[in-house]
C-alpha positions in Angstrom: 25.8 54.0 -5.0 25.9 50.3 -5.7 22.1 50.2 -5.8 21.8 53.0 -8.4 22.8 50.5 -11.1 20.7 47.6 -9.8 17.3 48.8 -11.1 18.4 49.7 -14.6 20.4 46.5 -14.8 17.4 44.4 -13.8 15.2 46.2 -16.4 17.7 45.6 -19.1 17.9 41.9 -18.2 14.1 41.5 -18.2 13.8 43.3 -21.5 16.4 41.1 -23.2 14.6 38.0 -21.8 11.3 39.2 -23.2 12.9 39.9 -26.6 14.4 36.4 -26.7 10.9 34.9 -26.0 9.5 36.8 -29.0 12.3 35.4 -31.2 11.6 31.9 -29.9 7.9 32.3 -30.6 8.6 33.3 -34.2 10.8 30.2 -34.6 8.1 28.0 -33.1 5.5 29.4 -35.5 7.8 28.7 -38.5 8.4 25.1 -37.3 4.6 24.6 -36.8 4.0 25.9 -40.4 6.6 23.4 -41.7 5.0 20.6 -39.7 1.6 21.4 -41.2 3.1 21.4 -44.7 4.6 17.9 -44.1 1.3 16.6 -42.8 -0.6 18.1 -45.7 1.8 16.5 -48.2 1.5 13.1 -46.5 -0.8 10.8 -48.5 -0.6 12.8 -51.7 0.9 11.1 -54.8 3.8 13.0 -56.3 7.0 12.4 -58.3 10.5 12.1 -56.9 12.9 13.7 -59.3 16.6 14.1 -59.2 18.3 17.4 -60.2 19.1 15.9 -63.6 15.4 15.7 -64.5 15.0 11.9 -64.0 12.1 10.6 -61.9 11.8 7.4 -59.8 9.6 5.0 -61.7 8.2 1.5 -61.5 9.7 -0.4 -64.5 6.5 -2.2 -65.1 3.0 -2.4 -63.6 3.1 -0.5 -60.3 0.5 -2.9 -58.8 2.8 -6.0 -59.2 5.3 -7.3 -56.7 8.8 -7.8 -57.9 8.8 -4.8 -60.3 12.1 -3.1 -60.4 12.4 0.6 -59.4 14.4 2.7 -61.9 15.1 6.2 -62.9 13.6 7.5 -66.2 12.9 10.9 -67.8 10.0 12.6 -65.9 6.7 12.2 -67.8 4.4 14.5 -65.9 1.3 12.5 -65.0 2.6 8.9 -65.6 1.1 6.6 -62.9 4.3 4.5 -62.7 6.1 7.7 -61.6 3.6 8.6 -58.8 4.5 7.8 -55.2 3.3 8.7 -51.7 4.7 8.3 -48.2 1.7 7.1 -46.3 0.9 7.2 -42.6 2.8 4.0 -42.0 5.9 5.5 -43.6 5.6 3.2 -46.6 6.9 4.7 -49.9 3.9 3.5 -51.9 3.4 3.2 -55.7 0.2 4.4 -57.4 -0.6 0.7 -57.6 -0.5 0.3 -53.8 2.8 -1.7 -53.7 5.6 -0.5 -51.5 9.2 0.3 -52.2 11.4 -2.3 -50.5 15.0 -3.7 -50.7 15.1 -6.6 -53.1 18.3 -8.2 -51.8 20.0 -8.1 -48.4 18.1 -5.3 -46.6 21.0 -4.3 -44.4 23.6 -4.1 -47.1 24.1 -0.9 -49.1 24.0 -1.5 -52.8 21.0 -3.7 -52.8 18.4 -3.4 -55.6 15.1 -1.8 -54.9 11.8 -3.4 -56.0 8.1 -3.2 -55.3 6.6 -5.6 -52.7 3.4 -6.0 -50.8 3.5 -3.5 -47.9 4.6 -4.8 -44.6 6.2 -3.7 -41.3 9.9 -4.3 -42.0 12.6 -1.6 -41.8 13.4 -1.9 -45.5 9.9 -0.6 -46.2 9.9 2.3 -43.8 10.9 5.5 -45.5 11.2 9.2 -44.7 12.2 12.2 -46.7 14.9 14.1 -44.8 15.7 17.8 -44.9 18.2 17.3 -47.7 15.7 15.6 -50.1 17.0 12.1 -49.4 14.7 9.1 -49.1 16.0 7.2 -46.1 14.8 3.7 -44.9 14.7 2.2 -41.4 18.3 0.9 -41.8 19.4 4.5 -42.4 20.2 3.8 -46.0 19.2 6.2 -48.8 17.8 5.6 -52.2 20.3 6.3 -54.9 20.2 6.3 -58.7 22.9 4.0 -60.1 23.1 3.9 -63.9 19.3 4.1 -64.4 18.6 1.7 -61.5 17.6 2.5 -57.9 19.6 0.9 -55.1 20.2 1.6 -51.4 23.4 3.3 -50.5 25.1 4.9 -47.5 23.6 8.3 -47.2 25.8 11.1 -48.6 25.6 14.5 -50.3 25.5 12.9 -53.7 23.1 14.5 -56.2 22.0 10.9 -57.1 20.3 10.9 -53.7 18.6 14.3 -53.8 14.9 13.7 -54.7 13.1 17.0 -55.1 
């Protein structure tokens, strides 16, 4: 009698396991598609806009060191509003300068400027799943009265770059 339920039980267990593998395969395919999208976007210039319609912009010539990074009304194809995250994780201006912390790199609230690209953590950026630009010190870019500064990462709309 005890064995009468053994075969159907094992079949049910195997079927459930096979179904779980199908679900995991679908999840893996979706993750792979997202990964390809990220790789395809790498190296392309784009704008970084906040929900309020303001874009990150070099306040002057995007090929000059020391230029302040600010938020201004999005202007479509303006070169000083074009940025890319390159293969070295630099957030690079259209003028080949990199976004970096202008003051104390490890202190939130520091101003953000353009500098020659280097290997320091304050120049390593990634776009996280919430649209925040985060540097190697785990600080996020944040709009602050038209200026761009580093800040402790939060859910603030001033840190959500679409």
